C-alpha positions in Angstrom: -41.4 -14.1 10.3 -43.3 -12.2 13.1 -41.8 -9.5 14.9 -42.9 -10.9 18.4 -40.5 -14.3 17.0 -37.7 -11.5 15.9 -38.1 -9.8 19.1 -38.0 -13.5 21.0 -34.6 -13.8 19.1 -33.2 -10.5 20.1 -33.8 -11.3 24.0 -34.8 -9.0 26.4 -35.4 -5.3 26.3 -31.9 -3.3 27.5 -31.2 0.1 29.0 -31.7 1.8 25.9 -34.9 0.8 25.4 -36.1 2.0 28.5 -34.7 -0.2 30.9 -33.5 0.5 34.6 -29.8 1.5 35.2 -27.4 -1.1 36.2 -26.0 -0.4 39.7 -22.3 0.6 39.2 -20.5 -2.2 41.2 -22.4 -4.7 39.2 -21.8 -3.3 36.0 -18.0 -3.4 37.0 -18.5 -7.3 37.5 -19.5 -7.6 34.3 -16.9 -5.6 32.4 -14.4 -7.2 34.1 -16.8 -10.9 33.1 -16.5 -9.6 29.5 -12.9 -9.3 29.2 -12.0 -12.3 31.1 -13.9 -14.4 28.7 -11.8 -13.0 25.8 -8.8 -13.8 27.8 -10.1 -17.6 28.1 -11.0 -17.9 24.4 -6.8 -16.5 23.7 -5.7 -18.7 25.5 -7.5 -21.8 24.4 -6.8 -20.5 21.0 -3.2 -21.0 21.6 -3.4 -24.0 23.0 -5.3 -25.6 20.5 -3.7 -24.2 17.6 -1.1 -26.1 15.2 0.7 -23.6 13.5 3.9 -21.1 15.7 2.2 -18.6 13.9 -0.4 -18.3 16.1 0.4 -20.8 19.4 4.0 -18.4 19.5 3.6 -15.6 17.3 -0.2 -14.6 18.5 -0.8 -14.0 14.3 -4.7 -13.5 16.1 -6.8 -12.1 17.8 -10.6 -13.2 19.8 -13.4 -10.8 20.8 -17.0 -11.6 22.1 -20.4 -9.5 21.5 -23.8 -8.5 21.4 -26.9 -10.0 20.0 -25.9 -6.8 18.0 -22.6 -7.6 16.9 -21.2 -4.9 19.5 -17.9 -5.1 21.2 -18.4 -6.3 24.6 -14.5 -7.7 25.6 -11.3 -8.2 23.5 -8.2 -10.3 24.9 -4.5 -8.8 23.4 -3.8 -9.3 20.4 -3.8 -7.7 17.0 -5.4 -4.5 17.3 -5.6 -4.3 13.1 -7.8 -7.6 13.3 -9.8 -6.1 16.7 -10.6 -3.1 15.0 -13.1 -4.5 12.5 -13.7 -8.3 14.3 -17.2 -7.4 14.8 -17.6 -6.8 10.6 -18.0 -10.5 10.4 -20.8 -10.7 12.3 -23.1 -8.2 10.9 -22.4 -9.3 6.8 -23.0 -12.5 7.6 -26.3 -11.6 9.8 -26.8 -10.0 6.7 -26.8 -12.2 4.2 -28.8 -14.7 6.3 -31.5 -12.4 5.7 -31.3 -10.8 9.7 -30.3 -13.2 13.4 -32.8 -14.9 13.1 -31.0 -17.2 10.5 -28.7 -18.2 13.2 -29.0 -21.5 15.5 -26.9 -23.3 17.7 -24.6 -24.9 16.8 -23.4 -23.5 13.8 -20.1 -21.6 13.0 -19.6 -19.1 9.8 -16.3 -18.1 8.7 -16.1 -14.8 6.5 -12.3 -13.5 4.9 -13.0 -11.6 2.0 -11.2 -8.9 2.3 -13.0 -6.6 0.7 -15.8 -7.2 3.6 -13.9 -7.7 6.6 -10.5 -6.2 5.9 -6.9 -7.7 6.0 -5.9 -10.1 4.0 -7.5 -13.7 2.6 -5.0 -15.2 4.4 -6.6 -13.3 8.0 -9.2 -15.8 8.4 -12.4 -14.9 10.7 -13.9 -17.4 12.1 -17.2 -16.4 14.3 -20.6 -18.7 16.2 -24.0 -17.1 17.5 -24.7 -17.9 21.5 -28.1 -19.0 21.9 -29.8 -19.5 25.4 -32.6 -21.3 25.5 -33.1 -20.9 21.9 -32.7 -16.8 22.5 -29.3 -15.1 20.3 -27.6 -13.0 23.6 -24.4 -12.9 21.4 -21.2 -14.4 19.5 -17.4 -15.2 19.9 -15.7 -14.2 17.4 -11.9 -14.8 16.4 -9.0 -14.3 13.0 -6.2 -15.6 13.2 -3.7 -16.3 10.4 -3.8 -19.1 8.4 0.1 -20.4 6.4 -1.8 -21.8 3.4 -4.4 -20.9 1.2 -3.9 -22.0 -1.7 -1.8 -18.6 -3.1 -0.5 -18.7 -6.3 2.7 -19.5 -4.7 3.5 -21.1 -0.7 4.6 -17.9 1.8 3.2 -14.3 1.4 3.9 -13.3 -2.5 5.3 -10.0 -2.4 4.3 -9.9 -6.0 0.6 -10.5 -6.7 -1.5 -8.4 -9.0 -4.5 -9.4 -8.5 -6.6 -10.4 -5.4 -7.1 -14.3 -7.9 -3.6 -14.9 -7.4 -4.2 -14.4 -3.2 -5.7 -17.8 -2.4 -9.1 -18.9 -1.3 -11.3 -16.2 -0.6 -14.6 -17.0 1.1 -17.5 -14.6 1.4 -19.7 -15.3 4.8 -19.9 -19.3 4.8 -20.8 -21.6 7.0 -18.5 -24.4 8.3 -21.1 -25.6 10.8 -24.3 -26.0 10.6 -26.9 -27.1 13.8 -23.5 -28.4 15.8 -22.4 -31.0 12.2 -19.5 -29.7 9.7 -20.1 -28.9 6.9 -17.7 -31.6 5.1 -17.7 -30.5 1.6 -16.8 -26.8 2.8 -13.8 -28.2 5.2 -12.7 -30.2 2.7 -12.7 -27.7 0.3 -10.6 -25.6 2.7 -7.5 -28.6 3.4 -7.8 -30.2 0.1 -6.5 -26.2 -1.6 -4.2 -25.9 0.9 -0.4 -26.8 0.8 -0.8 -27.6 4.2 -4.0 -28.9 4.9 -3.7 -30.5 8.5 -2.1 -27.3 9.8 -5.4 -24.9 8.1 -7.5 -28.0 9.9 -6.0 -28.0 12.6 -6.2 -23.6 12.7 -9.7 -23.9 11.7 -11.0 -26.2 14.5 -8.6 -24.1 17.1 -11.0 -21.0 16.0 -13.9 -22.9 16.7 -12.6 -24.3 20.2 -12.5 -21.1 21.1 -15.4 -19.4 19.7 -17.0 -22.2 22.0 -15.3 -21.4 25.0 -16.9 -17.5 24.6 -20.4 -19.2 24.7 -19.9 -21.5 27.3 -18.7 -18.3 29.1 -21.1 -16.0 28.3 -24.1 -18.4 28.6 -22.8 -18.8 32.0 -23.0 -14.9 32.8 -26.3 -14.2 31.1 -27.8 -17.5 33.9 -26.1 -15.6 36.6 -26.8 -12.2 36.6 -29.9 -12.7 33.2 -29.9 -11.1 30.2 -31.8 -8.1 31.1 -28.8 -7.1 33.4 -26.0 -8.1 31.2 -27.3 -6.0 28.6 -28.2 -3.2 30.4 -24.6 -3.0 32.0 -23.6 -3.5 28.4 -24.9 -0.6 27.5 -23.8 1.5 30.3 -20.9 0.6 29.3 -21.1 1.3 25.9 -22.1 5.0 27.1 -19.4 5.4 29.4 -16.8 5.0 27.0 -18.4 7.0 24.9 -18.8 9.6 27.0 -14.7 9.9 27.3 -14.1 10.1 24.3 -15.9 12.9 23.2 -14.4 14.1 27.0 -11.2 13.8 25.0 -11.4 15.5 21.3 -13.0 18.2 22.6 -10.0 18.7 25.1 -7.9 19.0 21.5 -8.1 22.7 20.1 -10.3 23.0 17.1 -8.5 23.0 13.6 -6.7 20.7 10.6 -3.7 19.1 11.5 -1.9 17.5 8.5 1.0 15.0 7.5 2.4 13.6 4.9 4.6 11.0 4.1 6.0 8.2 1.7 6.4 4.5 1.2 9.5 3.0 -0.5 7.4 1.4 -3.3 4.0 -0.5 -3.6 5.7 -4.0 -4.4 8.8 -4.8 -5.8 9.9 -2.9 -9.3 6.8 -0.8 -8.3 6.6 3.4 -7.7 6.5 4.7 -4.1 3.2 4.9 -2.6 2.7 8.5 -0.5 0.0 9.1 1.9 -1.4 11.5 2.8 -3.5 12.8 6.7 -5.8 15.3 7.3 -7.1 15.1 11.4 -10.2 17.5 11.5 -11.4 17.9 15.1 -14.8 19.9 15.3 -15.8 19.8 19.3 -16.2 16.3 19.9 -15.8 14.8 16.9 -12.5 13.6 14.9 -12.8 13.1 11.3 -9.3 11.0 9.6 -9.3 11.9 5.5 -6.4 10.5 3.6 -7.4 12.7 0.4 -4.5 12.8 -1.3 -2.7 9.8 -1.5 -1.6 7.5 -4.2 -3.9 5.6 -5.8 -4.5 1.5 -5.8 -1.2 0.0 -6.4 -0.6 -2.5 -9.3 0.3 -4.9 -6.9 -0.5 -5.9 -3.5 -0.2 -2.9 -1.6 -3.4 -2.2 -0.9 -6.3 -1.9 1.8 -9.8 -1.7 0.9 -12.2 0.4 3.3 -12.8 -2.1 6.3 -9.2 -2.5 7.0 -8.1 1.2 6.2 -10.9 1.3 8.7 -9.6 -0.1 11.2 -6.0 1.4 11.0 -7.4 4.7 11.5 -9.3 3.4 14.7 -5.9 1.9 16.1 -4.5 5.5 15.4 -7.6 7.1 17.1 -7.0 5.0 20.3 -3.0 5.2 20.5 -3.6 8.9 21.3 -7.6 8.7 22.8 -7.9 6.9 26.5 -5.2 4.5 25.8 -6.1 2.8 28.9 -9.8 2.4 28.5 -10.6 -0.9 27.2 -12.3 -0.7 23.4 -16.0 -1.8 23.5 -19.2 -0.8 21.2 -19.2 3.0 22.1 -15.7 3.2 21.0 -15.0 5.2 18.2 -19.0 6.7 18.0 -17.6 9.7 17.4 -14.6 9.0 14.3 -15.1 9.8 11.1 -12.6 7.9 8.4 -12.5 9.3 4.6 -10.8 7.2 2.1 -11.7 8.5 -1.3 -12.1 5.1 -3.8 -9.3 6.2 -5.9 -6.6 6.2 -3.4 -4.9 3.1 -1.9 -7.3 3.6 1.2 -10.6 2.2 0.0 -10.0 -0.3 -3.1 -12.2 -2.6 -4.3 -12.3 -6.0 -6.2 -9.9 -7.3 -8.3 -7.2 -5.1 -6.3 -4.4 -7.0 -4.5 -4.7 -7.0 -0.9 -2.1 -9.4 0.9 0.3 -6.3 1.8 -2.8 -4.1 2.9 -1.2 -3.1 6.7 2.2 -1.0 5.2 0.3 2.2 3.9 -1.9 1.7 7.3 1.3 1.3 9.7 2.4 4.7 7.6 -1.0 6.1 8.1 -0.8 5.3 12.2 2.4 7.1 12.3 1.3 10.0 10.3 -2.0 11.0 12.4 0.4 10.7 15.5 3.1 13.3 13.7 -0.1 15.2 13.0 -0.8 15.5 16.7 2.0 16.0 17.9 2.3 20.7 18.2 -1.5 19.3 20.0 -0.8 16.7 21.7 3.1 17.1 22.6 2.8 14.2 26.1 0.4 12.1 24.5 2.5 11.9 21.0 6.0 9.6 20.3 7.9 9.8 17.2 8.2 7.9 14.5 8.9 4.7 14.3 9.7 1.9 11.0 5.6 1.0 10.8 6.1 -2.6 9.0 5.6 -6.2 9.5 8.7 -6.8 8.2 8.1 -9.8 7.1 11.2 -12.8 6.5 9.8 -16.4 4.9 11.2 -18.9 4.3 9.6 -21.9 1.8 10.8 -25.6 1.9 10.7 -29.0 2.5 12.0 -31.1 5.3 14.0 -34.7 4.8 10.9 -36.4 5.2 9.4 -34.3 2.0 6.8 -32.6 3.7 6.3 -29.6 2.7 7.3 -25.9 5.5 6.3 -22.6 5.7 8.1 -19.9 8.4 6.4 -16.6 9.0 8.2 -14.3 10.6 7.2 -10.2 11.6 10.2 -8.7 12.2 10.1 -6.4 16.0 11.1 -2.2 14.9 12.1 0.4 17.6 9.8 2.7 18.6 10.0 6.0 19.0 10.5 8.4 21.9 8.2 10.5 23.9 7.8 13.4 26.1 8.4 11.3 29.2 10.6 8.6 28.2 13.1 6.6 25.8 11.3 4.4 22.9 10.4 0.4 23.7 13.1 -1.0 21.9 12.6 -4.6 20.1 8.9 -4.3 19.8 6.4 -5.0 17.0 4.9 -2.1 15.1 1.8 -0.4 16.1 -0.9 -2.7 14.3 0.6 -6.4 15.6 0.0 -5.3 18.9 0.3 -8.7 21.3 2.8 -10.6 18.3 5.6 -12.0 19.4 9.2 -13.8 17.5 9.4 -17.2 17.3 12.0 -18.0 19.4 14.9 -19.2 17.8 14.7 -22.3 19.4 11.3 -23.2 17.5 13.1 -22.0 14.4 15.9 -24.1 14.6 13.8 -27.3 15.8 11.1 -26.8 13.4 12.7 -25.5 9.8 16.4 -26.5 8.3 17.4 -22.6 9.6 20.7 -21.5 11.8 19.5 -18.0 13.2 23.3 -17.2 13.3 22.5 -13.4 15.2 20.1 -11.9 16.8 19.7 -9.0 18.8 19.6 -4.6 18.9 20.3 -3.1 16.5 24.1 -0.8 17.5 23.1 3.1 16.8 19.7 2.5 15.3 18.2 4.7 17.7 17.3 8.0 17.0 19.2 10.5 19.4 17.1 13.1 21.4 16.7 14.6 25.1 14.6 10.9 25.1 16.5 8.2 22.8 14.5 6.5 20.3 14.3 2.5 20.3 16.5 0.4 18.2 15.7 -2.0 15.5 17.1 -5.7 16.1 18.7 -7.2 13.9 18.2 -11.0 12.9 20.6 -13.3 11.1 19.6 -16.7 9.4 21.7 -18.9 7.1 19.7 -21.8 5.3 21.1 -25.5 6.1 19.3 -27.3 3.2 19.7 -26.5 -0.7 16.7 -25.3 -2.7 15.0 -23.7 -0.3 12.7 -20.6 -1.1 13.4 -16.8 0.2 10.5 -14.3 0.1 11.3 -10.7 2.1 9.3 -7.8 2.3 11.4 -4.7 4.2 10.0 -1.3 4.5 11.4 2.2 5.5 14.5 2.6 3.4 14.0 6.0 2.4 12.0 7.1 5.1 13.2 6.4 8.6 11.0 7.1 11.6 11.4 10.5 11.9 12.4 12.3 15.4 10.1 15.2 16.9 10.7 18.4 18.5 14.4 18.5 17.8 14.9 14.7 18.3 16.8 13.5 15.3 15.6 10.2 13.3 16.3 6.5 13.7 18.4 4.2 11.7 16.4 3.3 8.0 15.5 -0.5 7.8 18.4 -2.6 5.5 18.3 -6.4 4.8 21.8 -7.8 3.2 22.0 -11.2 1.4 24.7 -13.2 0.9 25.1 -16.2 -2.0 29.0 -17.7 -2.2 30.4 -14.8 -0.8 28.6 -12.5 -2.7 26.3 -9.6 -0.5 23.9 -7.3 -2.6 21.2 -5.2 -0.7 17.7 -6.7 -0.6 14.6 -5.6 0.6 11.7 -6.8 -1.7 12.1 -10.2 -3.2 9.5 -12.3 -4.8 10.6 -16.2 -4.4 14.4 -16.5 -4.8 16.0 -19.8 -4.9 18.9 -19.9 -2.7 21.8 -22.3 -2.1 22.5 -24.0 0.8 24.5 -21.4 3.8 23.3 -18.6 2.0 22.7 -15.6 4.6 20.7 -13.1 5.1 20.4 -10.4 7.3 18.1 -8.4 8.6 18.5 -5.0 10.3 15.0 -3.3 10.6 14.5 0.7 11.5 15.2 2.6 14.8 12.8 5.1 16.6 13.1 8.9 16.0 14.0 10.5 19.3 11.8 13.0 21.4 13.7 16.8 22.2 17.2 17.7 21.5 20.2 15.2 22.1 22.0 17.6 24.1 19.3 18.1 26.8 20.0 14.1 27.5 20.8 13.7 30.4 24.7 12.5 31.2 23.9 9.2 33.2 22.0 8.2 30.6 24.3 8.4 27.9 27.0 6.6 29.8 24.2 4.0 30.6 23.4 3.9 26.5 27.1 3.4 25.8 27.2 0.8 28.4 24.9 -1.4 27.4 26.4 -1.0 23.7 22.9 0.7 22.1 25.5 3.3 20.7 28.9 3.6 19.6 29.3 7.3 20.4 27.1 10.2 21.4 25.9 12.9 19.4 27.9 12.2 16.2 27.5 8.4 14.9 24.0 10.0 13.2 25.8 12.9 11.6 
């Protein structure tokens, strides 16, 4: 390909190439247009999806990117996806030998965790955007598919290598020039226990990408490609400047924190997580040296996932109100030695990549608690808390449920922690409503509410975890359970007390047992599972809490008593 052809594909010069600056009003209009495009993409994904994990729970994220794969705008979604959504574009561009490999109407998928982070169930679908045969950007999505041919239905908790975790795609075309690659789509559906669902969710993601294409083209037609690209460069520069300014305000030094997970899977040892946050001028380094090595179970994160987790930890503290763009994180370095659980390679399993990342995010916040006392929150039980039932309906069709259960958030110097919220990494994730669970599956949700006495006491109390109680209404359903942080609950800060730890109880034929992590377990009808998630830590001395707030807590049933309940 000639140099001039490459220049045509990449479009007009941008501000960084010497173009004139765009006026501030136009920059703001374009900035908000990027965000609006992403929001509309997300809405169309919800409308089109086949499975509740997407249209109810919102286990997905979308973004619109420029021609170089830099983030222009994103919609609320899972921060863990948004932190590395651009990697699918970048690895595919490399595999194609450059941007000239794309054609209008193409759609690509990638789900290899070693390339794009997270696990095989999270599928990255994106499409290039062209205007008059020039590449101007990309629309990208990432969403959780319920079944991709792993060793068992649901989400196994006892895998020992990646090959047990379903099909794994590197950069793969699913549409070429607007035509489906039928062999690939056939492979995807043929190797899933839920072929209709994965077909539908794939095409819902494609529909979202097409939405991004149409609207990004319209934006370029309205303002001109040169203006849009120069405005984007100015937005990137603003974000970078604000980030560097915020980090420069933190005292130079190395700040450390450490804790551990209960285990790396059923019957496996605990997982140690060590964090060192280094501040040098306007740069931050998050160093994970000293953490446990790769586990022999599913609790491992490839480097792309770790990068996303570290970016989320950074963004929790550094300008959290400024939307993320391609200019964010330029002053952040992430160090994860290859001998740690945070930088694994084939064949290590990755289905439960997030639990060590959730603890890492919590520890970054804890490490900086003394130098950013007004920006941090006390600990939370930062874990997905997954509850999965697998079985068959009366008509013989298979179903897979997927609940990511809410937890209590830690308190801050200004306010109490939030009750019953999803963990850091899941962001905008929602619960699946009781009505949906009971309508679609042979389950009864007998109890669902806040967990009394679970929030850590303090001048500001920690948020309460939740109680969710399920009863099986059919014989032979399989339960897969992942509950964490039974040993290290959400810690308090500056005199606040820790929240209650997570626990689970399974009752079969009147006999009860405590369970946390269990591979598929066959249950008779009328088995009862009670999940009680952990509360957030308190902030400040409990004796300093406003008496009126204490009275409200007792009246609302948040606590059975005050000051002695957690002694």
